[in-house]
PDB file of N, H, CA, C and O in Angstrom:
ATOM      1  N   MET A   1      62.563 122.888  92.562  1.00  0.00           N
ATOM      2  CA  MET A   1      61.968 124.023  92.221  1.00  0.00           C
ATOM      3  C   MET A   1      60.636 124.210  93.126  1.00  0.00           C
ATOM      4  O   MET A   1      59.899 123.281  93.458  1.00  0.00           O
ATOM      5  N   LYS A   2      60.462 125.526  93.453  1.00  0.00           N
ATOM      6  H   LYS A   2      61.061 126.281  93.183  1.00  0.00           H
ATOM      7  CA  LYS A   2      59.506 125.882  94.464  1.00  0.00           C
ATOM      8  C   LYS A   2      58.538 126.802  93.888  1.00  0.00           C
ATOM      9  O   LYS A   2      58.887 127.559  92.982  1.00  0.00           O
ATOM     10  N   THR A   3      57.417 126.799  94.315  1.00  0.00           N
ATOM     11  H   THR A   3      57.134 126.185  95.051  1.00  0.00           H
ATOM     12  CA  THR A   3      56.226 127.674  93.840  1.00  0.00           C
ATOM     13  C   THR A   3      55.920 128.758  94.742  1.00  0.00           C
ATOM     14  O   THR A   3      55.658 128.448  95.904  1.00  0.00           O
ATOM     15  N   VAL A   4      55.904 130.191  94.355  1.00  0.00           N
ATOM     16  H   VAL A   4      56.117 130.443  93.411  1.00  0.00           H
ATOM     17  CA  VAL A   4      55.844 131.400  94.977  1.00  0.00           C
ATOM     18  C   VAL A   4      54.300 131.985  94.675  1.00  0.00           C
ATOM     19  O   VAL A   4      53.735 131.627  93.641  1.00  0.00           O
ATOM     20  N   HIS A   5      53.717 132.789  95.503  1.00  0.00           N
ATOM     21  H   HIS A   5      54.176 133.080  96.342  1.00  0.00           H
ATOM     22  CA  HIS A   5      52.384 133.347  95.239  1.00  0.00           C
ATOM     23  C   HIS A   5      52.793 134.778  95.013  1.00  0.00           C
ATOM     24  O   HIS A   5      53.377 135.354  95.930  1.00  0.00           O
ATOM     25  N   LEU A   6      52.584 135.312  94.062  1.00  0.00           N
ATOM     26  H   LEU A   6      52.109 134.844  93.316  1.00  0.00           H
ATOM     27  CA  LEU A   6      52.777 136.789  93.803  1.00  0.00           C
ATOM     28  C   LEU A   6      51.440 137.637  93.733  1.00  0.00           C
ATOM     29  O   LEU A   6      50.436 137.255  93.132  1.00  0.00           O
ATOM     30  N   GLU A   7      51.535 138.695  94.343  1.00  0.00           N
ATOM     31  H   GLU A   7      52.350 139.005  94.832  1.00  0.00           H
ATOM     32  CA  GLU A   7      50.408 139.685  94.429  1.00  0.00           C
ATOM     33  C   GLU A   7      51.002 140.920  93.832  1.00  0.00           C
ATOM     34  O   GLU A   7      52.075 141.358  94.247  1.00  0.00           O
ATOM     35  N   TYR A   8      50.260 141.554  92.765  1.00  0.00           N
ATOM     36  H   TYR A   8      49.388 141.198  92.428  1.00  0.00           H
ATOM     37  CA  TYR A   8      50.806 142.808  92.025  1.00  0.00           C
ATOM     38  C   TYR A   8      49.615 143.899  92.487  1.00  0.00           C
ATOM     39  O   TYR A   8      48.410 143.651  92.534  1.00  0.00           O
ATOM     40  N   VAL A   9      50.190 145.019  92.776  1.00  0.00           N
ATOM     41  H   VAL A   9      51.169 145.221  92.738  1.00  0.00           H
ATOM     42  CA  VAL A   9      49.505 146.133  93.116  1.00  0.00           C
ATOM     43  C   VAL A   9      49.957 147.324  92.269  1.00  0.00           C
ATOM     44  O   VAL A   9      51.097 147.350  91.804  1.00  0.00           O
ATOM     45  N   ALA A  10      49.019 148.374  92.050  1.00  0.00           N
ATOM     46  H   ALA A  10      48.094 148.353  92.428  1.00  0.00           H
ATOM     47  CA  ALA A  10      49.069 149.675  91.481  1.00  0.00           C
ATOM     48  C   ALA A  10      49.757 149.577  90.153  1.00  0.00           C
ATOM     49  O   ALA A  10      49.324 148.879  89.236  1.00  0.00           O
ATOM     50  N   MET A  11      50.945 150.371  90.079  1.00  0.00           N
ATOM     51  H   MET A  11      51.297 150.938  90.823  1.00  0.00           H
ATOM     52  CA  MET A  11      51.571 150.263  88.673  1.00  0.00           C
ATOM     53  C   MET A  11      52.140 148.958  88.304  1.00  0.00           C
ATOM     54  O   MET A  11      52.095 148.674  87.107  1.00  0.00           O
ATOM     55  N   VAL A  12      52.656 148.130  89.100  1.00  0.00           N
ATOM     56  H   VAL A  12      52.693 148.361  90.072  1.00  0.00           H
ATOM     57  CA  VAL A  12      53.163 146.800  88.796  1.00  0.00           C
ATOM     58  C   VAL A  12      52.003 145.816  88.153  1.00  0.00           C
ATOM     59  O   VAL A  12      52.247 145.061  87.211  1.00  0.00           O
ATOM     60  N   ARG A  13      50.729 145.919  88.773  1.00  0.00           N
ATOM     61  H   ARG A  13      50.531 146.532  89.537  1.00  0.00           H
ATOM     62  CA  ARG A  13      49.686 145.249  88.319  1.00  0.00           C
ATOM     63  C   ARG A  13      49.088 145.882  86.933  1.00  0.00           C
ATOM     64  O   ARG A  13      48.544 145.134  86.121  1.00  0.00           O
ATOM     65  N   GLU A  14      49.172 146.853  86.767  1.00  0.00           N
ATOM     66  H   GLU A  14      49.614 147.461  87.426  1.00  0.00           H
ATOM     67  CA  GLU A  14      48.937 147.409  85.370  1.00  0.00           C
ATOM     68  C   GLU A  14      49.817 147.030  84.491  1.00  0.00           C
ATOM     69  O   GLU A  14      49.226 146.805  83.435  1.00  0.00           O
ATOM     70  N   THR A  15      50.957 146.844  84.399  1.00  0.00           N
ATOM     71  H   THR A  15      51.437 147.028  85.257  1.00  0.00           H
ATOM     72  CA  THR A  15      52.022 146.280  83.749  1.00  0.00           C
ATOM     73  C   THR A  15      51.937 145.025  83.608  1.00  0.00           C
ATOM     74  O   THR A  15      51.864 144.576  82.464  1.00  0.00           O
ATOM     75  N   VAL A  16      51.927 144.296  84.545  1.00  0.00           N
ATOM     76  H   VAL A  16      51.986 144.661  85.474  1.00  0.00           H
ATOM     77  CA  VAL A  16      51.703 142.755  84.471  1.00  0.00           C
ATOM     78  C   VAL A  16      50.404 142.441  83.742  1.00  0.00           C
ATOM     79  O   VAL A  16      50.418 141.618  82.827  1.00  0.00           O
ATOM     80  N   GLY A  17      49.231 143.084  84.119  1.00  0.00           N
ATOM     81  H   GLY A  17      49.219 143.753  84.863  1.00  0.00           H
ATOM     82  CA  GLY A  17      48.005 142.801  83.480  1.00  0.00           C
ATOM     83  C   GLY A  17      47.147 141.701  84.433  1.00  0.00           C
ATOM     84  O   GLY A  17      46.150 141.136  83.984  1.00  0.00           O
ATOM     85  N   LYS A  18      47.534 141.517  85.485  1.00  0.00           N
ATOM     86  H   LYS A  18      48.345 141.976  85.850  1.00  0.00           H
ATOM     87  CA  LYS A  18      46.917 140.770  86.591  1.00  0.00           C
ATOM     88  C   LYS A  18      47.220 141.045  87.947  1.00  0.00           C
ATOM     89  O   LYS A  18      48.267 141.612  88.256  1.00  0.00           O
ATOM     90  N   PRO A  19      46.274 140.638  88.879  1.00  0.00           N
ATOM     91  CA  PRO A  19      46.385 141.034  90.181  1.00  0.00           C
ATOM     92  C   PRO A  19      47.282 140.100  90.937  1.00  0.00           C
ATOM     93  O   PRO A  19      47.932 140.556  91.878  1.00  0.00           O
ATOM     94  N   ARG A  20      47.370 138.900  90.627  1.00  0.00           N
ATOM     95  H   ARG A  20      46.842 138.530  89.862  1.00  0.00           H
ATOM     96  CA  ARG A  20      48.124 137.600  91.261  1.00  0.00           C
ATOM     97  C   ARG A  20      48.286 136.438  90.508  1.00  0.00           C
ATOM     98  O   ARG A  20      47.433 136.074  89.698  1.00  0.00           O
ATOM     99  N   GLU A  21      49.401 135.785  90.734  1.00  0.00           N
ATOM    100  H   GLU A  21      50.094 136.081  91.391  1.00  0.00           H
ATOM    101  CA  GLU A  21      49.664 134.566  90.207  1.00  0.00           C
ATOM    102  C   GLU A  21      50.432 133.647  91.090  1.00  0.00           C
ATOM    103  O   GLU A  21      50.762 134.101  92.185  1.00  0.00           O
ATOM    104  N   SER A  22      50.781 132.390  90.782  1.00  0.00           N
ATOM    105  H   SER A  22      50.513 132.021  89.892  1.00  0.00           H
ATOM    106  CA  SER A  22      51.554 131.493  91.392  1.00  0.00           C
ATOM    107  C   SER A  22      52.357 130.940  90.351  1.00  0.00           C
ATOM    108  O   SER A  22      51.863 130.430  89.346  1.00  0.00           O
ATOM    109  N   LEU A  23      53.867 131.049  90.615  1.00  0.00           N
ATOM    110  H   LEU A  23      54.268 131.464  91.432  1.00  0.00           H
ATOM    111  CA  LEU A  23      54.957 130.781  89.716  1.00  0.00           C
ATOM    112  C   LEU A  23      55.799 129.943  90.370  1.00  0.00           C
ATOM    113  O   LEU A  23      56.102 130.063  91.557  1.00  0.00           O
ATOM    114  N   PRO A  24      56.316 128.819  89.389  1.00  0.00           N
ATOM    115  CA  PRO A  24      57.499 128.047  89.860  1.00  0.00           C
ATOM    116  C   PRO A  24      58.661 128.919  89.548  1.00  0.00           C
ATOM    117  O   PRO A  24      58.633 129.762  88.651  1.00  0.00           O
ATOM    118  N   THR A  25      59.796 128.665  90.399  1.00  0.00           N
ATOM    119  H   THR A  25      59.819 127.980  91.128  1.00  0.00           H
ATOM    120  CA  THR A  25      61.063 129.565  90.368  1.00  0.00           C
ATOM    121  C   THR A  25      62.147 128.811  90.752  1.00  0.00           C
ATOM    122  O   THR A  25      61.909 127.742  91.313  1.00  0.00           O
ATOM    123  N   THR A  26      63.179 129.109  90.586  1.00  0.00           N
ATOM    124  H   THR A  26      63.372 129.978  90.130  1.00  0.00           H
ATOM    125  CA  THR A  26      64.574 128.614  90.825  1.00  0.00           C
ATOM    126  C   THR A  26      65.160 129.549  91.494  1.00  0.00           C
ATOM    127  O   THR A  26      66.160 129.264  92.153  1.00  0.00           O
ATOM    128  N   ALA A  27      64.605 131.007  91.463  1.00  0.00           N
ATOM    129  H   ALA A  27      63.793 131.239  90.927  1.00  0.00           H
ATOM    130  CA  ALA A  27      65.378 131.929  92.290  1.00  0.00           C
ATOM    131  C   ALA A  27      65.645 131.754  93.718  1.00  0.00           C
ATOM    132  O   ALA A  27      64.807 131.184  94.416  1.00  0.00           O
ATOM    133  N   ALA A  28      66.750 132.199  94.219  1.00  0.00           N
ATOM    134  H   ALA A  28      67.431 132.662  93.652  1.00  0.00           H
ATOM    135  CA  ALA A  28      67.040 131.872  95.823  1.00  0.00           C
ATOM    136  C   ALA A  28      66.703 132.943  96.535  1.00  0.00           C
ATOM    137  O   ALA A  28      66.533 132.812  97.747  1.00  0.00           O
ATOM    138  N   ASP A  29      66.539 134.246  95.885  1.00  0.00           N
ATOM    139  H   ASP A  29      66.677 134.352  94.900  1.00  0.00           H
ATOM    140  CA  ASP A  29      66.250 135.214  96.980  1.00  0.00           C
ATOM    141  C   ASP A  29      65.187 136.198  96.142  1.00  0.00           C
ATOM    142  O   ASP A  29      64.740 135.846  95.051  1.00  0.00           O
ATOM    143  N   LEU A  30      64.881 137.287  96.682  1.00  0.00           N
ATOM    144  H   LEU A  30      65.244 137.573  97.569  1.00  0.00           H
ATOM    145  CA  LEU A  30      63.723 138.287  96.194  1.00  0.00           C
ATOM    146  C   LEU A  30      64.385 138.997  95.084  1.00  0.00           C
ATOM    147  O   LEU A  30      63.691 139.282  94.108  1.00  0.00           O
ATOM    148  N   ALA A  31      65.669 139.332  95.099  1.00  0.00           N
ATOM    149  H   ALA A  31      66.233 139.101  95.893  1.00  0.00           H
ATOM    150  CA  ALA A  31      66.355 139.982  94.058  1.00  0.00           C
ATOM    151  C   ALA A  31      66.477 138.981  92.661  1.00  0.00           C
ATOM    152  O   ALA A  31      66.416 139.449  91.524  1.00  0.00           O
ATOM    153  N   GLY A  32      66.621 137.846  92.892  1.00  0.00           N
ATOM    154  H   GLY A  32      66.671 137.467  93.816  1.00  0.00           H
ATOM    155  CA  GLY A  32      66.638 136.964  91.752  1.00  0.00           C
ATOM    156  C   GLY A  32      65.247 136.742  90.991  1.00  0.00           C
ATOM    157  O   GLY A  32      65.119 136.624  89.772  1.00  0.00           O
ATOM    158  N   LEU A  33      64.263 136.711  91.922  1.00  0.00           N
ATOM    159  H   LEU A  33      64.367 136.807  92.912  1.00  0.00           H
ATOM    160  CA  LEU A  33      62.905 136.601  91.476  1.00  0.00           C
ATOM    161  C   LEU A  33      62.437 137.881  90.643  1.00  0.00           C
ATOM    162  O   LEU A  33      61.816 137.875  89.580  1.00  0.00           O
ATOM    163  N   TYR A  34      62.860 138.926  91.343  1.00  0.00           N
ATOM    164  H   TYR A  34      63.364 138.931  92.207  1.00  0.00           H
ATOM    165  CA  TYR A  34      62.376 140.146  90.636  1.00  0.00           C
ATOM    166  C   TYR A  34      63.183 140.239  89.180  1.00  0.00           C
ATOM    167  O   TYR A  34      62.533 140.577  88.191  1.00  0.00           O
ATOM    168  N   ALA A  35      64.359 139.989  89.076  1.00  0.00           N
ATOM    169  H   ALA A  35      64.887 139.714  89.879  1.00  0.00           H
ATOM    170  CA  ALA A  35      65.175 140.000  88.036  1.00  0.00           C
ATOM    171  C   ALA A  35      64.450 138.977  86.855  1.00  0.00           C
ATOM    172  O   ALA A  35      64.436 139.306  85.669  1.00  0.00           O
ATOM    173  N   ASP A  36      63.904 137.804  87.306  1.00  0.00           N
ATOM    174  H   ASP A  36      63.916 137.537  88.269  1.00  0.00           H
ATOM    175  CA  ASP A  36      63.200 137.021  86.426  1.00  0.00           C
ATOM    176  C   ASP A  36      61.965 137.597  85.900  1.00  0.00           C
ATOM    177  O   ASP A  36      61.630 137.494  84.719  1.00  0.00           O
ATOM    178  N   LEU A  37      61.171 138.318  86.970  1.00  0.00           N
ATOM    179  H   LEU A  37      61.444 138.401  87.929  1.00  0.00           H
ATOM    180  CA  LEU A  37      59.920 138.876  86.576  1.00  0.00           C
ATOM    181  C   LEU A  37      59.992 140.086  85.788  1.00  0.00           C
ATOM    182  O   LEU A  37      59.129 140.349  84.951  1.00  0.00           O
ATOM    183  N   ALA A  38      61.025 140.863  86.030  1.00  0.00           N
ATOM    184  H   ALA A  38      61.726 140.649  86.710  1.00  0.00           H
ATOM    185  CA  ALA A  38      61.388 142.042  85.282  1.00  0.00           C
ATOM    186  C   ALA A  38      61.622 141.755  83.862  1.00  0.00           C
ATOM    187  O   ALA A  38      61.238 142.486  82.948  1.00  0.00           O
ATOM    188  N   ALA A  39      62.373 140.478  83.696  1.00  0.00           N
ATOM    189  H   ALA A  39      62.685 139.885  84.438  1.00  0.00           H
ATOM    190  CA  ALA A  39      62.594 140.156  82.061  1.00  0.00           C
ATOM    191  C   ALA A  39      61.289 139.561  81.483  1.00  0.00           C
ATOM    192  O   ALA A  39      60.933 139.795  80.328  1.00  0.00           O
ATOM    193  N   ARG A  40      60.495 138.673  82.459  1.00  0.00           N
ATOM    194  H   ARG A  40      60.784 138.483  83.397  1.00  0.00           H
ATOM    195  CA  ARG A  40      59.431 138.237  81.922  1.00  0.00           C
ATOM    196  C   ARG A  40      58.380 139.234  81.426  1.00  0.00           C
ATOM    197  O   ARG A  40      57.911 139.120  80.293  1.00  0.00           O
ATOM    198  N   TYR A  41      58.038 140.124  82.189  1.00  0.00           N
ATOM    199  H   TYR A  41      58.418 140.216  83.109  1.00  0.00           H
ATOM    200  CA  TYR A  41      57.144 141.162  81.929  1.00  0.00           C
ATOM    201  C   TYR A  41      57.650 142.500  81.543  1.00  0.00           C
ATOM    202  O   TYR A  41      56.822 143.407  81.454  1.00  0.00           O
ATOM    203  N   GLN A  42      59.026 142.769  81.277  1.00  0.00           N
ATOM    204  H   GLN A  42      59.698 142.032  81.349  1.00  0.00           H
ATOM    205  CA  GLN A  42      59.612 143.890  80.675  1.00  0.00           C
ATOM    206  C   GLN A  42      59.033 145.014  81.735  1.00  0.00           C
ATOM    207  O   GLN A  42      58.328 145.974  81.428  1.00  0.00           O
ATOM    208  N   LEU A  43      59.463 144.693  82.959  1.00  0.00           N
ATOM    209  H   LEU A  43      60.036 143.913  83.209  1.00  0.00           H
ATOM    210  CA  LEU A  43      59.081 145.940  83.935  1.00  0.00           C
ATOM    211  C   LEU A  43      60.151 146.901  83.885  1.00  0.00           C
ATOM    212  O   LEU A  43      61.314 146.514  83.770  1.00  0.00           O
ATOM    213  N   PRO A  44      59.858 148.124  83.964  1.00  0.00           N
ATOM    214  CA  PRO A  44      60.668 149.141  83.794  1.00  0.00           C
ATOM    215  C   PRO A  44      61.364 149.729  85.019  1.00  0.00           C
ATOM    216  O   PRO A  44      62.273 150.551  84.907  1.00  0.00           O
ATOM    217  N   TRP A  45      60.868 149.239  86.303  1.00  0.00           N
ATOM    218  H   TRP A  45      60.129 148.571  86.394  1.00  0.00           H
ATOM    219  CA  TRP A  45      61.591 149.903  87.537  1.00  0.00           C
ATOM    220  C   TRP A  45      62.705 148.964  87.778  1.00  0.00           C
ATOM    221  O   TRP A  45      62.798 147.786  87.432  1.00  0.00           O
ATOM    222  N   SER A  46      63.655 149.811  88.533  1.00  0.00           N
ATOM    223  H   SER A  46      63.580 150.768  88.814  1.00  0.00           H
ATOM    224  CA  SER A  46      64.779 148.993  88.974  1.00  0.00           C
ATOM    225  C   SER A  46      64.368 148.489  90.357  1.00  0.00           C
ATOM    226  O   SER A  46      63.219 148.744  90.719  1.00  0.00           O
ATOM    227  N   ARG A  47      65.080 147.885  91.075  1.00  0.00           N
ATOM    228  H   ARG A  47      66.013 147.678  90.781  1.00  0.00           H
ATOM    229  CA  ARG A  47      64.764 147.459  92.346  1.00  0.00           C
ATOM    230  C   ARG A  47      64.635 148.482  93.458  1.00  0.00           C
ATOM    231  O   ARG A  47      63.910 148.404  94.450  1.00  0.00           O
ATOM    232  N   GLU A  48      65.502 149.497  93.102  1.00  0.00           N
ATOM    233  H   GLU A  48      66.091 149.561  92.297  1.00  0.00           H
ATOM    234  CA  GLU A  48      65.397 150.646  94.163  1.00  0.00           C
ATOM    235  C   GLU A  48      64.103 151.226  94.052  1.00  0.00           C
ATOM    236  O   GLU A  48      63.638 151.749  95.065  1.00  0.00           O
ATOM    237  N   ALA A  49      63.543 151.225  93.167  1.00  0.00           N
ATOM    238  H   ALA A  49      63.920 150.800  92.344  1.00  0.00           H
ATOM    239  CA  ALA A  49      62.013 151.670  92.924  1.00  0.00           C
ATOM    240  C   ALA A  49      60.973 151.024  93.829  1.00  0.00           C
ATOM    241  O   ALA A  49      60.018 151.668  94.263  1.00  0.00           O
ATOM    242  N   LEU A  50      61.158 149.855  94.079  1.00  0.00           N
ATOM    243  H   LEU A  50      61.934 149.332  93.726  1.00  0.00           H
ATOM    244  CA  LEU A  50      60.106 149.126  94.879  1.00  0.00           C
ATOM    245  C   LEU A  50      60.769 148.597  96.169  1.00  0.00           C
ATOM    246  O   LEU A  50      61.982 148.625  96.375  1.00  0.00           O
ATOM    247  N   ARG A  51      59.745 148.064  97.097  1.00  0.00           N
ATOM    248  H   ARG A  51      58.759 148.041  96.930  1.00  0.00           H
ATOM    249  CA  ARG A  51      60.104 147.362  98.213  1.00  0.00           C
ATOM    250  C   ARG A  51      59.532 145.933  98.355  1.00  0.00           C
ATOM    251  O   ARG A  51      58.337 145.703  98.174  1.00  0.00           O
ATOM    252  N   PRO A  52      60.395 145.024  98.672  1.00  0.00           N
ATOM    253  CA  PRO A  52      59.594 143.693  98.624  1.00  0.00           C
ATOM    254  C   PRO A  52      59.126 143.484  99.966  1.00  0.00           C
ATOM    255  O   PRO A  52      59.653 143.951 100.975  1.00  0.00           O
ATOM    256  N   ALA A  53      57.958 142.650  99.911  1.00  0.00           N
ATOM    257  H   ALA A  53      57.530 142.271  99.091  1.00  0.00           H
ATOM    258  CA  ALA A  53      57.391 142.093 101.129  1.00  0.00           C
ATOM    259  C   ALA A  53      57.265 140.674 101.083  1.00  0.00           C
ATOM    260  O   ALA A  53      56.847 140.210 100.022  1.00  0.00           O
ATOM    261  N   LEU A  54      57.528 139.915 101.975  1.00  0.00           N
ATOM    262  H   LEU A  54      57.868 140.291 102.837  1.00  0.00           H
ATOM    263  CA  LEU A  54      57.668 138.505 102.081  1.00  0.00           C
ATOM    264  C   LEU A  54      56.621 138.032 103.195  1.00  0.00           C
ATOM    265  O   LEU A  54      56.824 138.303 104.378  1.00  0.00           O
ATOM    266  N   ASN A  55      55.632 137.402 102.828  1.00  0.00           N
ATOM    267  H   ASN A  55      55.467 137.181 101.866  1.00  0.00           H
ATOM    268  CA  ASN A  55      54.736 136.810 103.961  1.00  0.00           C
ATOM    269  C   ASN A  55      54.206 137.935 104.913  1.00  0.00           C
ATOM    270  O   ASN A  55      54.285 137.800 106.134  1.00  0.00           O
ATOM    271  N   ASP A  56      53.671 139.034 104.334  1.00  0.00           N
ATOM    272  H   ASP A  56      53.607 139.143 103.342  1.00  0.00           H
ATOM    273  CA  ASP A  56      53.229 140.177 105.036  1.00  0.00           C
ATOM    274  C   ASP A  56      54.310 141.072 105.942  1.00  0.00           C
ATOM    275  O   ASP A  56      53.953 141.756 106.901  1.00  0.00           O
ATOM    276  N   ARG A  57      55.453 140.974 105.560  1.00  0.00           N
ATOM    277  H   ARG A  57      55.743 140.419 104.781  1.00  0.00           H
ATOM    278  CA  ARG A  57      56.655 141.804 106.019  1.00  0.00           C
ATOM    279  C   ARG A  57      57.659 142.474 105.130  1.00  0.00           C
ATOM    280  O   ARG A  57      58.261 141.773 104.316  1.00  0.00           O
ATOM    281  N   ILE A  58      57.854 143.516 105.189  1.00  0.00           N
ATOM    282  H   ILE A  58      57.366 144.084 105.851  1.00  0.00           H
ATOM    283  CA  ILE A  58      58.794 144.360 104.252  1.00  0.00           C
ATOM    284  C   ILE A  58      60.337 143.657 104.873  1.00  0.00           C
ATOM    285  O   ILE A  58      60.716 143.614 106.043  1.00  0.00           O
ATOM    286  N   VAL A  59      60.944 143.212 103.785  1.00  0.00           N
ATOM    287  H   VAL A  59      60.636 143.247 102.834  1.00  0.00           H
ATOM    288  CA  VAL A  59      62.278 142.691 104.027  1.00  0.00           C
ATOM    289  C   VAL A  59      63.092 143.399 102.963  1.00  0.00           C
ATOM    290  O   VAL A  59      62.697 144.248 102.164  1.00  0.00           O
ATOM    291  N   ALA A  60      64.524 142.793 103.132  1.00  0.00           N
ATOM    292  H   ALA A  60      64.844 142.104 103.782  1.00  0.00           H
ATOM    293  CA  ALA A  60      65.672 143.210 102.181  1.00  0.00           C
ATOM    294  C   ALA A  60      65.541 142.333 100.982  1.00  0.00           C
ATOM    295  O   ALA A  60      64.909 141.276 100.975  1.00  0.00           O
ATOM    296  N   TRP A  61      66.133 142.804 100.047  1.00  0.00           N
ATOM    297  H   TRP A  61      66.646 143.662 100.053  1.00  0.00           H
ATOM    298  CA  TRP A  61      66.227 142.154  98.659  1.00  0.00           C
ATOM    299  C   TRP A  61      66.856 140.842  98.792  1.00  0.00           C
ATOM    300  O   TRP A  61      66.415 139.862  98.192  1.00  0.00           O
ATOM    301  N   ASP A  62      67.847 140.798  99.542  1.00  0.00           N
ATOM    302  H   ASP A  62      68.204 141.594 100.030  1.00  0.00           H
ATOM    303  CA  ASP A  62      68.698 139.294  99.580  1.00  0.00           C
ATOM    304  C   ASP A  62      68.072 138.199 100.575  1.00  0.00           C
ATOM    305  O   ASP A  62      68.672 137.230 101.039  1.00  0.00           O
ATOM    306  N   THR A  63      66.674 138.583 100.810  1.00  0.00           N
ATOM    307  H   THR A  63      66.187 139.370 100.433  1.00  0.00           H
ATOM    308  CA  THR A  63      65.972 137.506 101.860  1.00  0.00           C
ATOM    309  C   THR A  63      65.751 136.230 100.904  1.00  0.00           C
ATOM    310  O   THR A  63      65.384 136.377  99.738  1.00  0.00           O
ATOM    311  N   SER A  64      65.971 135.115 101.409  1.00  0.00           N
ATOM    312  H   SER A  64      66.269 134.996 102.356  1.00  0.00           H
ATOM    313  CA  SER A  64      65.720 134.053 100.875  1.00  0.00           C
ATOM    314  C   SER A  64      64.258 133.659 100.687  1.00  0.00           C
ATOM    315  O   SER A  64      63.486 133.937 101.605  1.00  0.00           O
ATOM    316  N   ILE A  65      63.756 132.999  99.524  1.00  0.00           N
ATOM    317  H   ILE A  65      64.382 132.773  98.778  1.00  0.00           H
ATOM    318  CA  ILE A  65      62.530 132.691  99.356  1.00  0.00           C
ATOM    319  C   ILE A  65      62.426 131.067  99.343  1.00  0.00           C
ATOM    320  O   ILE A  65      63.383 130.344  99.068  1.00  0.00           O
ATOM    321  N   ALA A  66      61.104 130.590  99.684  1.00  0.00           N
ATOM    322  H   ALA A  66      60.326 131.177  99.908  1.00  0.00           H
ATOM    323  CA  ALA A  66      60.791 129.162 100.036  1.00  0.00           C
ATOM    324  C   ALA A  66      59.519 128.829  99.215  1.00  0.00           C
ATOM    325  O   ALA A  66      58.812 129.706  98.717  1.00  0.00           O
ATOM    326  N   HIS A  67      59.321 127.745  99.129  1.00  0.00           N
ATOM    327  H   HIS A  67      59.895 127.033  99.533  1.00  0.00           H
ATOM    328  CA  HIS A  67      58.010 127.169  98.643  1.00  0.00           C
ATOM    329  C   HIS A  67      56.689 127.752  99.311  1.00  0.00           C
ATOM    330  O   HIS A  67      56.554 127.860 100.530  1.00  0.00           O
ATOM    331  N   ASP A  68      55.956 128.030  98.592  1.00  0.00           N
ATOM    332  H   ASP A  68      56.066 127.943  97.602  1.00  0.00           H
ATOM    333  CA  ASP A  68      54.465 128.742  99.100  1.00  0.00           C
ATOM    334  C   ASP A  68      54.852 130.113  99.748  1.00  0.00           C
ATOM    335  O   ASP A  68      53.850 130.602 100.272  1.00  0.00           O
ATOM    336  N   ASP A  69      55.675 130.698  99.856  1.00  0.00           N
ATOM    337  H   ASP A  69      56.488 130.301  99.431  1.00  0.00           H
ATOM    338  CA  ASP A  69      55.762 131.999 100.178  1.00  0.00           C
ATOM    339  C   ASP A  69      55.011 133.176  99.291  1.00  0.00           C
ATOM    340  O   ASP A  69      54.952 133.120  98.062  1.00  0.00           O
ATOM    341  N   ARG A  70      54.522 134.103  99.970  1.00  0.00           N
ATOM    342  H   ARG A  70      54.570 134.149 100.968  1.00  0.00           H
ATOM    343  CA  ARG A  70      53.561 135.116  99.599  1.00  0.00           C
ATOM    344  C   ARG A  70      54.533 136.263  99.274  1.00  0.00           C
ATOM    345  O   ARG A  70      55.260 136.626 100.198  1.00  0.00           O
ATOM    346  N   ILE A  71      54.640 136.846  98.153  1.00  0.00           N
ATOM    347  H   ILE A  71      54.050 136.551  97.402  1.00  0.00           H
ATOM    348  CA  ILE A  71      55.537 137.956  97.767  1.00  0.00           C
ATOM    349  C   ILE A  71      54.631 138.955  97.212  1.00  0.00           C
ATOM    350  O   ILE A  71      53.571 138.693  96.644  1.00  0.00           O
ATOM    351  N   LEU A  72      55.216 140.355  97.455  1.00  0.00           N
ATOM    352  H   LEU A  72      56.077 140.568  97.917  1.00  0.00           H
ATOM    353  CA  LEU A  72      54.545 141.535  97.103  1.00  0.00           C
ATOM    354  C   LEU A  72      55.708 142.432  96.865  1.00  0.00           C
ATOM    355  O   LEU A  72      56.577 142.616  97.717  1.00  0.00           O
ATOM    356  N   PHE A  73      55.707 143.050  95.549  1.00  0.00           N
ATOM    357  H   PHE A  73      55.001 142.900  94.857  1.00  0.00           H
ATOM    358  CA  PHE A  73      56.510 144.147  95.401  1.00  0.00           C
ATOM    359  C   PHE A  73      55.873 145.486  95.330  1.00  0.00           C
ATOM    360  O   PHE A  73      55.141 145.868  94.417  1.00  0.00           O
ATOM    361  N   LEU A  74      56.259 146.234  96.496  1.00  0.00           N
ATOM    362  H   LEU A  74      56.853 145.923  97.237  1.00  0.00           H
ATOM    363  CA  LEU A  74      55.369 147.623  96.644  1.00  0.00           C
ATOM    364  C   LEU A  74      56.068 148.631  96.080  1.00  0.00           C
ATOM    365  O   LEU A  74      57.261 148.857  96.280  1.00  0.00           O
ATOM    366  N   PRO A  75      55.262 149.303  95.303  1.00  0.00           N
ATOM    367  CA  PRO A  75      55.673 150.700  94.422  1.00  0.00           C
ATOM    368  C   PRO A  75      55.718 151.728  95.327  1.00  0.00           C
ATOM    369  O   PRO A  75      55.140 151.580  96.404  1.00  0.00           O
ATOM    370  N   PRO A  76      56.384 152.888  95.045  1.00  0.00           N
ATOM    371  CA  PRO A  76      56.258 153.997  95.933  1.00  0.00           C
ATOM    372  C   PRO A  76      54.830 154.637  95.870  1.00  0.00           C
ATOM    373  O   PRO A  76      54.081 154.649  94.893  1.00  0.00           O
ATOM    374  N   SER A  77      54.640 155.089  96.931  1.00  0.00           N
ATOM    375  H   SER A  77      55.248 155.079  97.724  1.00  0.00           H
ATOM    376  CA  SER A  77      53.093 155.923  97.128  1.00  0.00           C
ATOM    377  C   SER A  77      53.487 157.276  97.595  1.00  0.00           C
ATOM    378  O   SER A  77      54.519 157.561  98.203  1.00  0.00           O
ATOM    379  N   SER A  78      52.536 158.065  97.232  1.00  0.00           N
ATOM    380  H   SER A  78      51.698 157.833  96.738  1.00  0.00           H
ATOM    381  CA  SER A  78      52.640 159.493  97.557  1.00  0.00           C
ATOM    382  C   SER A  78      51.598 159.884  98.709  1.00  0.00           C
ATOM    383  O   SER A  78      50.474 159.392  98.596  1.00  0.00           O
ATOM    384  N   GLY A  79      51.810 160.579  99.626  1.00  0.00           N
ATOM    385  H   GLY A  79      52.723 160.978  99.718  1.00  0.00           H
ATOM    386  CA  GLY A  79      50.762 160.993 100.550  1.00  0.00           C
ATOM    387  C   GLY A  79      50.792 162.331 100.805  1.00  0.00           C
ATOM    388  O   GLY A  79      51.578 163.073 100.216  1.00  0.00           O
ATOM    389  N   GLY A  80      49.934 162.755 101.709  1.00  0.00           N
ATOM    390  H   GLY A  80      49.296 162.153 102.187  1.00  0.00           H
ATOM    391  CA  GLY A  80      49.883 164.139 101.870  1.00  0.00           C
ATOM    392  C   GLY A  80      49.503 164.458 103.402  1.00  0.00           C
ATOM    393  O   GLY A  80      49.399 165.625 103.782  1.00  0.00           O
TER     394      GLY A  80
END
């Protein structure tokens, strides 16, 4: 089992109720981790509504995760 470090921003932080946490996980990739988190915190967003970032880089959902990775799920933003 590996431990990953999650940071939550915007609407995700509001739903989860905290800005960050470290969690043990058996998920192999970001999609699996998000599925676990969505179930744990009853997150209402599909993967298509968010973009995953791993160690400060935007990556694909099928990117593998490793012990001590830093992960952020970016919600959509609006700009003008």
